[in-house]
Biopython code that builds the backbone (N, CA, C, O; Angstrom):
import numpy as np
from Bio.PDB.StructureBuilder import StructureBuilder

atoms = [
    (1, "MET", "N", (-10.231, 5.150, 12.405)),
    (1, "MET", "CA", (-10.326, 3.716, 12.346)),
    (1, "MET", "C", (-9.691, 3.130, 13.600)),
    (1, "MET", "O", (-8.660, 3.609, 14.071)),
    (2, "ASN", "N", (-10.313, 2.097, 14.127)),
    (2, "ASN", "CA", (-9.748, 1.408, 15.279)),
    (2, "ASN", "C", (-8.681, 0.439, 14.759)),
    (2, "ASN", "O", (-8.983, -0.697, 14.395)),
    (3, "THR", "N", (-7.458, 0.899, 14.732)),
    (3, "THR", "CA", (-6.382, 0.108, 14.126)),
    (3, "THR", "C", (-6.102, -1.171, 14.894)),
    (3, "THR", "O", (-5.727, -2.174, 14.286)),
    (4, "LEU", "N", (-6.270, -1.171, 16.192)),
    (4, "LEU", "CA", (-6.013, -2.383, 16.968)),
    (4, "LEU", "C", (-6.995, -3.493, 16.607)),
    (4, "LEU", "O", (-6.607, -4.657, 16.511)),
    (5, "LYS", "N", (-8.261, -3.141, 16.405)),
    (5, "LYS", "CA", (-9.265, -4.140, 16.016)),
    (5, "LYS", "C", (-8.934, -4.714, 14.642)),
    (5, "LYS", "O", (-9.013, -5.925, 14.433)),
    (6, "LEU", "N", (-8.564, -3.844, 13.711)),
    (6, "LEU", "CA", (-8.243, -4.306, 12.364)),
    (6, "LEU", "C", (-6.975, -5.162, 12.386)),
    (6, "LEU", "O", (-6.919, -6.203, 11.732)),
    (7, "LYS", "N", (-5.973, -4.736, 13.124)),
    (7, "LYS", "CA", (-4.745, -5.537, 13.244)),
    (7, "LYS", "C", (-5.053, -6.892, 13.879)),
    (7, "LYS", "O", (-4.474, -7.908, 13.495)),
    (8, "GLY", "N", (-5.970, -6.903, 14.856)),
    (8, "GLY", "CA", (-6.373, -8.156, 15.479)),
    (8, "GLY", "C", (-7.056, -9.087, 14.500)),
    (8, "GLY", "O", (-6.817, -10.295, 14.515)),
    (9, "LYS", "N", (-7.909, -8.529, 13.645)),
    (9, "LYS", "CA", (-8.601, -9.334, 12.631)),
    (9, "LYS", "C", (-7.598, -9.899, 11.632)),
    (9, "LYS", "O", (-7.723, -11.048, 11.207)),
    (10, "ILE", "N", (-6.613, -9.102, 11.258)),
    (10, "ILE", "CA", (-5.570, -9.558, 10.335)),
    (10, "ILE", "C", (-4.807, -10.722, 10.967)),
    (10, "ILE", "O", (-4.564, -11.733, 10.308)),
    (11, "ALA", "N", (-4.432, -10.586, 12.231)),
    (11, "ALA", "CA", (-3.710, -11.651, 12.932)),
    (11, "ALA", "C", (-4.583, -12.892, 13.083)),
    (11, "ALA", "O", (-4.114, -14.015, 12.893)),
    (12, "GLU", "N", (-5.850, -12.688, 13.424)),
    (12, "GLU", "CA", (-6.790, -13.794, 13.595)),
    (12, "GLU", "C", (-6.889, -14.636, 12.328)),
    (12, "GLU", "O", (-6.999, -15.860, 12.399)),
    (13, "LYS", "N", (-6.850, -13.987, 11.181)),
    (13, "LYS", "CA", (-6.943, -14.686, 9.889)),
    (13, "LYS", "C", (-5.583, -15.167, 9.384)),
    (13, "LYS", "O", (-5.500, -15.787, 8.324)),
    (14, "GLY", "N", (-4.515, -14.882, 10.139)),
    (14, "GLY", "CA", (-3.190, -15.350, 9.758)),
    (14, "GLY", "C", (-2.615, -14.656, 8.532)),
    (14, "GLY", "O", (-1.803, -15.229, 7.805)),
    (15, "LYS", "N", (-3.038, -13.429, 8.311)),
    (15, "LYS", "CA", (-2.570, -12.660, 7.148)),
    (15, "LYS", "C", (-1.432, -11.737, 7.569)),
    (15, "LYS", "O", (-1.271, -11.416, 8.747)),
    (16, "THR", "N", (-0.657, -11.324, 6.589)),
    (16, "THR", "CA", (0.404, -10.360, 6.837)),
    (16, "THR", "C", (0.118, -9.085, 6.052)),
    (16, "THR", "O", (-0.689, -9.083, 5.123)),
    (17, "GLN", "N", (0.782, -8.013, 6.434)),
    (17, "GLN", "CA", (0.640, -6.759, 5.699)),
    (17, "GLN", "C", (1.112, -6.924, 4.259)),
    (17, "GLN", "O", (0.523, -6.354, 3.341)),
    (18, "VAL", "N", (2.158, -7.692, 4.064)),
    (18, "VAL", "CA", (2.687, -7.918, 2.707)),
    (18, "VAL", "C", (1.641, -8.622, 1.842)),
    (18, "VAL", "O", (1.412, -8.229, 0.698)),
    (19, "GLU", "N", (1.008, -9.662, 2.392)),
    (19, "GLU", "CA", (-0.018, -10.394, 1.637)),
    (19, "GLU", "C", (-1.203, -9.497, 1.286)),
    (19, "GLU", "O", (-1.677, -9.491, 0.151)),
    (20, "LEU", "N", (-1.668, -8.746, 2.273)),
    (20, "LEU", "CA", (-2.828, -7.890, 2.034)),
    (20, "LEU", "C", (-2.504, -6.752, 1.078)),
    (20, "LEU", "O", (-3.346, -6.369, 0.266)),
    (21, "ALA", "N", (-1.297, -6.209, 1.164)),
    (21, "ALA", "CA", (-0.898, -5.148, 0.228)),
    (21, "ALA", "C", (-0.927, -5.679, -1.202)),
    (21, "ALA", "O", (-1.375, -4.982, -2.112)),
    (22, "LYS", "N", (-0.454, -6.904, -1.406)),
    (22, "LYS", "CA", (-0.480, -7.503, -2.751)),
    (22, "LYS", "C", (-1.907, -7.676, -3.239)),
    (22, "LYS", "O", (-2.204, -7.401, -4.402)),
    (23, "ILE", "N", (-2.796, -8.131, -2.357)),
    (23, "ILE", "CA", (-4.200, -8.310, -2.723)),
    (23, "ILE", "C", (-4.839, -6.982, -3.111)),
    (23, "ILE", "O", (-5.643, -6.920, -4.040)),
    (24, "LEU", "N", (-4.477, -5.921, -2.391)),
    (24, "LEU", "CA", (-5.022, -4.594, -2.669)),
    (24, "LEU", "C", (-4.287, -3.889, -3.808)),
    (24, "LEU", "O", (-4.687, -2.813, -4.253)),
    (25, "ASN", "N", (-3.215, -4.512, -4.266)),
    (25, "ASN", "CA", (-2.408, -3.942, -5.356)),
    (25, "ASN", "C", (-1.817, -2.580, -4.969)),
    (25, "ASN", "O", (-1.802, -1.637, -5.760)),
    (26, "ILE", "N", (-1.331, -2.513, -3.723)),
    (26, "ILE", "CA", (-0.646, -1.306, -3.252)),
    (26, "ILE", "C", (0.667, -1.741, -2.602)),
    (26, "ILE", "O", (0.868, -2.923, -2.327)),
    (27, "SER", "N", (1.538, -0.798, -2.364)),
    (27, "SER", "CA", (2.813, -1.135, -1.726)),
    (27, "SER", "C", (2.588, -1.472, -0.251)),
    (27, "SER", "O", (1.590, -1.076, 0.351)),
    (28, "THR", "N", (3.523, -2.199, 0.300)),
    (28, "THR", "CA", (3.466, -2.524, 1.723)),
    (28, "THR", "C", (3.495, -1.242, 2.557)),
    (28, "THR", "O", (2.828, -1.152, 3.588)),
    (29, "GLN", "N", (4.264, -0.259, 2.111)),
    (29, "GLN", "CA", (4.341, 1.018, 2.826)),
    (29, "GLN", "C", (2.985, 1.731, 2.826)),
    (29, "GLN", "O", (2.577, 2.299, 3.839)),
    (30, "SER", "N", (2.290, 1.697, 1.684)),
    (30, "SER", "CA", (0.963, 2.315, 1.606)),
    (30, "SER", "C", (-0.022, 1.593, 2.507)),
    (30, "SER", "O", (-0.819, 2.222, 3.203)),
    (31, "PHE", "N", (0.037, 0.264, 2.490)),
    (31, "PHE", "CA", (-0.856, -0.510, 3.350)),
    (31, "PHE", "C", (-0.606, -0.162, 4.812)),
    (31, "PHE", "O", (-1.549, 0.038, 5.579)),
    (32, "ASN", "N", (0.657, -0.091, 5.194)),
    (32, "ASN", "CA", (1.004, 0.227, 6.568)),
    (32, "ASN", "C", (0.499, 1.612, 6.958)),
    (32, "ASN", "O", (-0.001, 1.800, 8.066)),
    (33, "ALA", "N", (0.626, 2.581, 6.057)),
    (33, "ALA", "CA", (0.140, 3.935, 6.338)),
    (33, "ALA", "C", (-1.375, 3.929, 6.538)),
    (33, "ALA", "O", (-1.890, 4.614, 7.422)),
    (34, "LYS", "N", (-2.077, 3.168, 5.728)),
    (34, "LYS", "CA", (-3.536, 3.094, 5.849)),
    (34, "LYS", "C", (-3.928, 2.346, 7.114)),
    (34, "LYS", "O", (-4.864, 2.741, 7.809)),
    (35, "LEU", "N", (-3.227, 1.285, 7.409)),
    (35, "LEU", "CA", (-3.510, 0.491, 8.601)),
    (35, "LEU", "C", (-3.302, 1.303, 9.875)),
    (35, "LEU", "O", (-4.009, 1.110, 10.864)),
    (36, "ASN", "N", (-2.340, 2.203, 9.846)),
    (36, "ASN", "CA", (-2.015, 3.003, 11.031)),
    (36, "ASN", "C", (-2.649, 4.391, 11.029)),
    (36, "ASN", "O", (-2.297, 5.237, 11.851)),
    (37, "GLY", "N", (-3.589, 4.628, 10.102)),
    (37, "GLY", "CA", (-4.363, 5.861, 10.105)),
    (37, "GLY", "C", (-3.697, 7.076, 9.493)),
    (37, "GLY", "O", (-4.216, 8.186, 9.610)),
    (38, "ARG", "N", (-2.557, 6.891, 8.843)),
    (38, "ARG", "CA", (-1.886, 8.023, 8.189)),
    (38, "ARG", "C", (-2.451, 8.284, 6.798)),
    (38, "ARG", "O", (-2.185, 9.325, 6.197)),
    (39, "ALA", "N", (-3.228, 7.337, 6.292)),
    (39, "ALA", "CA", (-3.922, 7.447, 5.004)),
    (39, "ALA", "C", (-5.209, 6.646, 5.160)),
    (39, "ALA", "O", (-5.392, 5.962, 6.167)),
    (40, "VAL", "N", (-6.103, 6.723, 4.175)),
    (40, "VAL", "CA", (-7.372, 6.003, 4.283)),
    (40, "VAL", "C", (-7.514, 4.971, 3.164)),
    (40, "VAL", "O", (-7.021, 5.163, 2.052)),
    (41, "PHE", "N", (-8.198, 3.876, 3.485)),
    (41, "PHE", "CA", (-8.524, 2.876, 2.476)),
    (41, "PHE", "C", (-9.656, 3.428, 1.604)),
    (41, "PHE", "O", (-10.623, 3.991, 2.118)),
    (42, "ASP", "N", (-9.533, 3.264, 0.282)),
    (42, "ASP", "CA", (-10.644, 3.684, -0.571)),
    (42, "ASP", "C", (-11.708, 2.579, -0.585)),
    (42, "ASP", "O", (-11.526, 1.527, 0.027)),
    (43, "ILE", "N", (-12.794, 2.823, -1.272)),
    (43, "ILE", "CA", (-13.922, 1.890, -1.255)),
    (43, "ILE", "C", (-13.531, 0.520, -1.786)),
    (43, "ILE", "O", (-13.870, -0.499, -1.182)),
    (44, "GLU", "N", (-12.832, 0.485, -2.893)),
    (44, "GLU", "CA", (-12.437, -0.807, -3.468)),
    (44, "GLU", "C", (-11.511, -1.578, -2.536)),
    (44, "GLU", "O", (-11.626, -2.798, -2.414)),
    (45, "GLU", "N", (-10.611, -0.886, -1.892)),
    (45, "GLU", "CA", (-9.718, -1.529, -0.923)),
    (45, "GLU", "C", (-10.515, -2.063, 0.259)),
    (45, "GLU", "O", (-10.253, -3.164, 0.744)),
    (46, "ALA", "N", (-11.483, -1.288, 0.722)),
    (46, "ALA", "CA", (-12.321, -1.724, 1.842)),
    (46, "ALA", "C", (-13.095, -2.980, 1.466)),
    (46, "ALA", "O", (-13.193, -3.908, 2.269)),
    (47, "LYS", "N", (-13.645, -3.021, 0.257)),
    (47, "LYS", "CA", (-14.385, -4.202, -0.212)),
    (47, "LYS", "C", (-13.485, -5.439, -0.204)),
    (47, "LYS", "O", (-13.882, -6.511, 0.251)),
    (48, "LYS", "N", (-12.273, -5.266, -0.713)),
    (48, "LYS", "CA", (-11.339, -6.390, -0.770)),
    (48, "LYS", "C", (-10.943, -6.858, 0.623)),
    (48, "LYS", "O", (-10.829, -8.060, 0.864)),
    (49, "LEU", "N", (-10.733, -5.923, 1.540)),
    (49, "LEU", "CA", (-10.392, -6.297, 2.915)),
    (49, "LEU", "C", (-11.548, -7.027, 3.596)),
    (49, "LEU", "O", (-11.335, -8.006, 4.312)),
    (50, "ILE", "N", (-12.763, -6.551, 3.370)),
    (50, "ILE", "CA", (-13.942, -7.211, 3.934)),
    (50, "ILE", "C", (-13.990, -8.662, 3.468)),
    (50, "ILE", "O", (-14.220, -9.570, 4.266)),
    (51, "ALA", "N", (-13.770, -8.874, 2.171)),
    (51, "ALA", "CA", (-13.809, -10.228, 1.626)),
    (51, "ALA", "C", (-12.644, -11.068, 2.133)),
    (51, "ALA", "O", (-12.839, -12.203, 2.567)),
    (52, "GLU", "N", (-11.458, -10.530, 2.082)),
    (52, "GLU", "CA", (-10.261, -11.290, 2.452)),
    (52, "GLU", "C", (-10.237, -11.649, 3.930)),
    (52, "GLU", "O", (-9.802, -12.740, 4.299)),
    (53, "LEU", "N", (-10.700, -10.744, 4.771)),
    (53, "LEU", "CA", (-10.690, -10.995, 6.214)),
    (53, "LEU", "C", (-11.987, -11.657, 6.683)),
    (53, "LEU", "O", (-12.177, -11.912, 7.872)),
    (54, "GLN", "N", (-12.870, -11.928, 5.726)),
    (54, "GLN", "CA", (-14.137, -12.616, 5.992)),
    (54, "GLN", "C", (-14.943, -11.925, 7.089)),
    (54, "GLN", "O", (-15.408, -12.550, 8.042)),
    (55, "ILE", "N", (-15.088, -10.619, 6.917)),
    (55, "ILE", "CA", (-15.891, -9.834, 7.851)),
    (55, "ILE", "C", (-17.328, -9.936, 7.358)),
    (55, "ILE", "O", (-17.679, -9.379, 6.318)),
    (56, "GLU", "N", (-18.153, -10.649, 8.109)),
    (56, "GLU", "CA", (-19.514, -10.942, 7.655)),
    (56, "GLU", "C", (-20.535, -9.940, 8.161)),
    (56, "GLU", "O", (-21.501, -9.642, 7.458)),
    (57, "ASN", "N", (-20.349, -9.426, 9.338)),
    (57, "ASN", "CA", (-21.313, -8.511, 9.919)),
    (57, "ASN", "C", (-20.886, -7.080, 9.607)),
    (57, "ASN", "O", (-19.993, -6.534, 10.254)),
    (58, "ILE", "N", (-21.536, -6.477, 8.604)),
    (58, "ILE", "CA", (-21.146, -5.136, 8.166)),
    (58, "ILE", "C", (-21.348, -4.114, 9.282)),
    (58, "ILE", "O", (-20.549, -3.188, 9.418)),
    (59, "LYS", "N", (-22.404, -4.269, 10.081)),
    (59, "LYS", "CA", (-22.615, -3.330, 11.183)),
    (59, "LYS", "C", (-21.467, -3.422, 12.181)),
    (59, "LYS", "O", (-20.984, -2.407, 12.683)),
    (60, "GLU", "N", (-21.037, -4.644, 12.460)),
    (60, "GLU", "CA", (-19.902, -4.831, 13.370)),
    (60, "GLU", "C", (-18.656, -4.194, 12.780)),
    (60, "GLU", "O", (-17.896, -3.528, 13.482)),
    (61, "MET", "N", (-18.451, -4.404, 11.481)),
    (61, "MET", "CA", (-17.276, -3.839, 10.833)),
    (61, "MET", "C", (-17.318, -2.320, 10.889)),
    (61, "MET", "O", (-16.305, -1.675, 11.159)),
    (62, "ARG", "N", (-18.487, -1.752, 10.636)),
    (62, "ARG", "CA", (-18.607, -0.301, 10.666)),
    (62, "ARG", "C", (-18.279, 0.225, 12.062)),
    (62, "ARG", "O", (-17.571, 1.221, 12.212)),
    (63, "ARG", "N", (-18.792, -0.441, 13.055)),
    (63, "ARG", "CA", (-18.568, -0.011, 14.435)),
    (63, "ARG", "C", (-17.099, -0.182, 14.823)),
    (63, "ARG", "O", (-16.513, 0.695, 15.459)),
    (64, "GLU", "N", (-16.511, -1.311, 14.440)),
    (64, "GLU", "CA", (-15.162, -1.612, 14.891)),
    (64, "GLU", "C", (-14.072, -0.988, 14.033)),
    (64, "GLU", "O", (-13.018, -0.616, 14.548)),
    (65, "TYR", "N", (-14.311, -0.869, 12.733)),
    (65, "TYR", "CA", (-13.221, -0.458, 11.854)),
    (65, "TYR", "C", (-13.402, 0.899, 11.205)),
    (65, "TYR", "O", (-12.474, 1.407, 10.576)),
    (66, "THR", "N", (-14.567, 1.493, 11.342)),
    (66, "THR", "CA", (-14.917, 2.799, 10.806)),
    (66, "THR", "C", (-13.955, 3.331, 9.731)),
    (66, "THR", "O", (-12.918, 3.919, 10.037)),
    (67, "TRP", "N", (-14.322, 3.112, 8.495)),
    (67, "TRP", "CA", (-13.521, 3.578, 7.355)),
    (67, "TRP", "C", (-13.830, 5.052, 7.107)),
    (67, "TRP", "O", (-14.127, 5.789, 8.047)),
    (68, "THR", "N", (-13.763, 5.480, 5.868)),
    (68, "THR", "CA", (-14.082, 6.870, 5.526)),
    (68, "THR", "C", (-15.585, 7.001, 5.317)),
    (68, "THR", "O", (-16.288, 5.994, 5.230)),
    (69, "ASN", "N", (-16.079, 8.224, 5.235)),
    (69, "ASN", "CA", (-17.508, 8.444, 5.001)),
    (69, "ASN", "C", (-17.980, 7.778, 3.721)),
    (69, "ASN", "O", (-19.091, 7.250, 3.682)),
    (70, "LYS", "N", (-17.161, 7.787, 2.664)),
    (70, "LYS", "CA", (-17.554, 7.153, 1.411)),
    (70, "LYS", "C", (-17.763, 5.664, 1.603)),
    (70, "LYS", "O", (-18.697, 5.085, 1.047)),
    (71, "CYS", "N", (-16.907, 5.051, 2.381)),
    (71, "CYS", "CA", (-17.049, 3.624, 2.626)),
    (71, "CYS", "C", (-18.280, 3.345, 3.476)),
    (71, "CYS", "O", (-18.952, 2.335, 3.269)),
    (72, "LEU", "N", (-18.586, 4.213, 4.420)),
    (72, "LEU", "CA", (-19.783, 4.026, 5.231)),
    (72, "LEU", "C", (-21.024, 4.113, 4.360)),
    (72, "LEU", "O", (-21.962, 3.337, 4.546)),
    (73, "ARG", "N", (-21.049, 5.046, 3.409)),
    (73, "ARG", "CA", (-22.194, 5.135, 2.500)),
    (73, "ARG", "C", (-22.324, 3.863, 1.678)),
    (73, "ARG", "O", (-23.432, 3.374, 1.456)),
    (74, "TRP", "N", (-21.194, 3.324, 1.226)),
    (74, "TRP", "CA", (-21.214, 2.084, 0.471)),
    (74, "TRP", "C", (-21.806, 0.966, 1.309)),
    (74, "TRP", "O", (-22.603, 0.173, 0.808)),
    (75, "LYS", "N", (-21.428, 0.891, 2.578)),
    (75, "LYS", "CA", (-21.929, -0.167, 3.448)),
    (75, "LYS", "C", (-23.428, -0.021, 3.682)),
    (75, "LYS", "O", (-24.139, -1.023, 3.760)),
    (76, "TYR", "N", (-23.919, 1.218, 3.795)),
    (76, "TYR", "CA", (-25.355, 1.400, 3.963)),
    (76, "TYR", "C", (-26.093, 0.906, 2.736)),
    (76, "TYR", "O", (-27.167, 0.320, 2.868)),
    (77, "LYS", "N", (-25.551, 1.125, 1.538)),
    (77, "LYS", "CA", (-26.170, 0.624, 0.319)),
    (77, "LYS", "C", (-26.240, -0.907, 0.358)),
    (77, "LYS", "O", (-27.259, -1.494, -0.006)),
    (78, "ILE", "N", (-25.172, -1.540, 0.793)),
    (78, "ILE", "CA", (-25.148, -2.999, 0.871)),
    (78, "ILE", "C", (-26.229, -3.490, 1.833)),
    (78, "ILE", "O", (-26.941, -4.448, 1.532)),
    (79, "LEU", "N", (-26.353, -2.838, 2.984)),
    (79, "LEU", "CA", (-27.341, -3.265, 3.974)),
    (79, "LEU", "C", (-28.767, -3.126, 3.452)),
    (79, "LEU", "O", (-29.627, -3.946, 3.772)),
    (80, "LYS", "N", (-29.020, -2.100, 2.658)),
    (80, "LYS", "CA", (-30.369, -1.884, 2.125)),
    (80, "LYS", "C", (-30.692, -2.845, 0.998)),
    (80, "LYS", "O", (-31.859, -3.053, 0.667)),
    (81, "GLY", "N", (-29.656, -3.434, 0.405)),
    (81, "GLY", "CA", (-29.868, -4.431, -0.633)),
    (81, "GLY", "C", (-29.850, -3.848, -1.993)),
    (81, "GLY", "O", (-30.016, -4.569, -2.976)),
]
sb = StructureBuilder()
sb.init_structure("model")
sb.init_model(0)
sb.init_chain("A")
sb.init_seg("    ")
for serial, (resi, resn, name, xyz) in enumerate(atoms, 1):
    if name == "N":
        sb.init_residue(resn, " ", resi, " ")
    sb.init_atom(name, np.array(xyz, "f"), 0.0, 1.0, " ", f" {name:<3s}", serial, name[0])
structure = sb.get_structure()
């Protein structure tokens, strides 16, 4: 995952790691580990981040934030409708 792009999007939206961790229902430490590539966001977490950070272009998100393979498959399903 391109952590700098994701961190930039978080800053752009004026969100904090603490706020996003609460939204994802995980600890701040877990969020930080996922944000810094030491762990991965699961599909439900990715969906919530997409909504919360208002990422509208899924192709752009895939290119810039590249989640796990499971999340990429989920995004392809969304694109196909």
